[in-house]
N, C-alpha and C positions, 0 to 999 in steps of 0.2 A: 309745319312746326311740330316738334317732338312732343308727344303726349307726356303730361306730368304724372308721376306716381309718388304717393306719399309713404310707400312701404319703407320701413327701416327695421334693422335688426340690432339688438343690443350688442355692443362691443365693436360694431363695424363703423368705420369712418368713411365719409363720402366727400367728393369734391363739392365746393360751393361755386359762386359766380366767378366768371372770367374777369380779370382786371388788366390783363396784358396779352397782346398778340403780336407776333413777329413772323415774317416769312424769310426763309433763306433758300432761295432757288426752289428745289422740289420738296422742301421741308417747311412745315408750318407748326409753330409752337404757340400753345394756348396755356396761360398760367392763371390759376385761380387764387382767390384771396387767401385761402388756407394752405397754399404752397404746393398744390398738385400741378404738374406740367404734363400736358398731352402733346406728344410729338407725332404729327401725321406726315408720313413720307410717301410720295407717289413714286412707286417703283416702275410701273407701267400703267397704261390707261386702265387696265382691269385689275391691277395688283396694288393694294394700299397697305402700308404698315401703320399700326397703332401701338405706341409705346408710352407708358405712363411712369412718372416719377413722383415721389412724395417728398415733402420738406425741401422743395426747390432743387433736389439733387438727383440726377440720373446715376445709376450704377454704370460701371464700364461697359461699353457697347461691344459685346463679344458673343459669338454664336458658334456652336459646334456644327450647326445644321446648314447654314446658308453658304451657297457656292459663291466665292468671291468673283467668279467669272460669269455669274448670271446676267442675262441680258437686261438692260435698263433703258429707259427712254419712253417718251410719251408724245402723242400727236397734238394734244391740247391740254393746257393747264391754266386755270384761272381761279380767283377767289373773289367772292362778293360778301358784303356785310349788310345785314338788315338790323332792325331794332332788337330782334330776339335771337339771332343766330348768325354764324358764319357758314358760307356755302362754298365748298371746294368742288370744282367741276373738271373732269377729264373728258376725253372723247367717248367714254363708256359709262361713267357713273357720276353721281353727285354725292358728296359727303356733307351732311349737315352737322354742325357742332353747336349745341345749345349753350347760350351765354350764361344761363342761370344755373345749370347743373353739370355741364361738360359732357352730357350724354350725346351720343352720335346716332345718326340714321343714314343709311346708304340706300340710294334709289337708282333706278336706271334713268335715262334721259327723258323718258316719258312720264316720270313721276311715280312709277310703281315701286313700292318699298320692297327692298330685297332683304335687308337685315337691319335690326333696330335695337338699341339698348333699352333694357327695362330698368333695372337698378344701375346698369352700367358698371363702371369701375368703382370698387370699394375695397377696403382692406382692414385688417386688424392685426394687432401685435401677436406674434407667434411665441408663446411662452416656452414651448418645448424646444424649438430649434433656434430661437432668436430671429431678429428681423421681422418681416411682415408676411402674413398669408395674404396673397393678392387674388382678387376675385373679379369676375366679369359676369353680368347677368344680361341675357338677351331675351327679347320677346319671341315666343314661339308663334309663327304665323299659322293661319287656318290650314289644316290638312298638310302641314309640313312633315317631311320625312328626313331622316338623318342616316348617313352611311359613312363607313371608313373606320378609322382607329386601329387598323392593322389586325392582328390576331385576336379576335374576341369570340369566345365560344357561345355565341348567342345568335339571335335573328339578324339577318342582313340589315333590316331597318332597325336602328337603335332607339327609335322613339319609345319613351317609357322606361328606358334603361339608365342606370348609372354605372360608369366604368372608371377604372383607374389605370394609370401608367406607373408601374414600379416593377422593373424587370426581375423575374424570379423563376426558379426551376420548378416547373409544374408538371412533372411526369404523371401520365395517366389522368389528366384533368378531365373533368366532366362538364356537362352543359351549364352555362352561366357562371363557371368558375372564373374568377378574375382577381388579380391581374395574372398575365401569362408571360411569355418569353420576350415579347417585343414592346417597345414604347414608341408609338407613332401618334403624336398628338395632333392629328389632322382629320377633319371630317368635312363631309359635303352635305349641305342643306338643300332641299328641293321642295319648292311649292309654286303653284301656278305656272308650271313648266319653266321656272327659272331656277337655275342651279348656281350655287356659290360655295366657296370653300373657306375654312378658317384653319390656320396652322398656328398653334400656341407654342411659341419658341421659348421654352422654359425647361431646364434640365432637372429641376426639383421634381419630387413626386407630384403628379398632376391628377386632377379629377374632372370628370365631365358628367353633367346631369342633363339628359335629354328629356325634359318634361316628366321626370320621375317624381321629384318632390312636389312640384307644382305644375299642373298641366299647361299653364300659359308661359312657362319660363324654361329656357335652356341656359345653362351656366357652366363655366369652367373656372378652376382655381388651382393654385399651387402653394406648397408649404413655404416657399421663399422665392427669392429672385424677383425679376421684373414681370409686370403685366405687359407682355410684348407679343402681339399677334399680328398675323398677316391675313388680309381678306382678298379673295380671288373671285372675280365675277365671270360667269359663263357667257350667255345664259345656258349654253349647252354644257353638260357634265364633262365632256372630253376637253373642252377649253379650260375648265377649272383644273383638271388634272395636268394639263399641259403647262399652265401657269405655275402650278405648285412644283412640278418637276423642273421647270426652268430655274426656280428660286433655290431649290435644295440640291439640284444636280441629279442626273440620271446615273444608274450603275454603269461602271466601265464594262466593256465586253470581256467576259472571262476567257481563260485559255480554252482551246478547242476540247481538251479532254474533259473539262468541267461541264460541257454540254452533252456529254455522252451518257451511257448507262452506268448507274451506281448501285452497289450492293451494300445494304446496311441493316443492322438490327441492334440489339442492346450492345453487343460487342463480340469479338472473336478472340479466343485465347486457348492455347499459346500460339507462338509463331507458326508452328507446324500446321495448325488448323487454318490459318490464313493462307498458307501456301497450298494446302489441300483444296480449299474453296477456289482459289485462283486457277489451279490445274483443272478442276471440274468444269469451270466455265469454258476454258480453252478446249477441253475434250469434247464438250457438247456443242462447241462452236456458237456459244451465246456471247454476244458483245458485252464487255464489262470494262469500263475505264477506271473505276475506283472501287476500293473496298474500305469501308469506314471502320476504324478502331476507336470505339466510342468511350469505354469506361474503364476497362481493365488496366490500362496503363497508369491510372491515377493512384495517388497515395491516399488510401482510405476513401475513395470515391469523391475526393475534393477536386474541384475544377482548378485548372492552372497548376497542377502538381504532377510529379512523376514518381512512381514507385521504383526507386533506383535499384532495388533488389532484383527486379525483373530484367534489368538491362545487362546484357553480356557485352563487355568491352574487350575486343580481341587485341592481343599484343600486335604491334606493327610488325610487318614482315621485314626482316633485315636483309639488306642486299649484300651479297658477297663482293 
């Protein structure tokens, strides 16, 4: 049974008790009396999607991140109901959904808790951007560590840190400066030799708190959009990464030249300098497949622009 917590914050709204449940093949819908719907979708035995709606209405189901060709399917799927909860079981995990609070708990088949809601899903009206700020609070397990989130200029173990995803140009960034260039809302939790992953599929500005504000809580939230996240079970870390890569897709193999040696710095200008550098590499017999022209082509150093005054357009050669 999921532990009860009476913590509440002013302005936040929470689901109350479940009044309706329905199953549609690999999807399970739980509706609360105050209009929250939790959609639990079993992607694979170790990959579960959790998606929440408020006011009985889901937003359009769209993602920039999910590979439409991702492998799907499971070896076992069943659901049971007790007086206090629903229990969804696959060949790898059990998902408990509390009838009174809509909070969830994920365990392995031996009953070891892998991941568990604390406050669980909650939301508040976003006065600045409109819509809702959507939030999720998880219990931090004893001796739990956290890894991932892409480019973060901090410790590899994110426990005790708060990070954000909002892609920005951060030239000459320093330690703990955040956010940086990439937005990868995916992390791996590790405790008791059990690894799991969470991918928060939301394109708004997102935030992650790994026991920074409260030592017992890990949370993530977004300025808008859906509370829509995927859970991946290991227990080995490599299996978590494999399940995540299956869902989002792996990079395509680049052309052969892109795997070679590249020369880069702030920039090279003018054209004669680029040709001089290329000649020097050839003269010294140093392999070089690409030279990067980084900044000088821009109009006022603004990305996605070209300073047309630097471009020499030759007249076409006329044929006699």
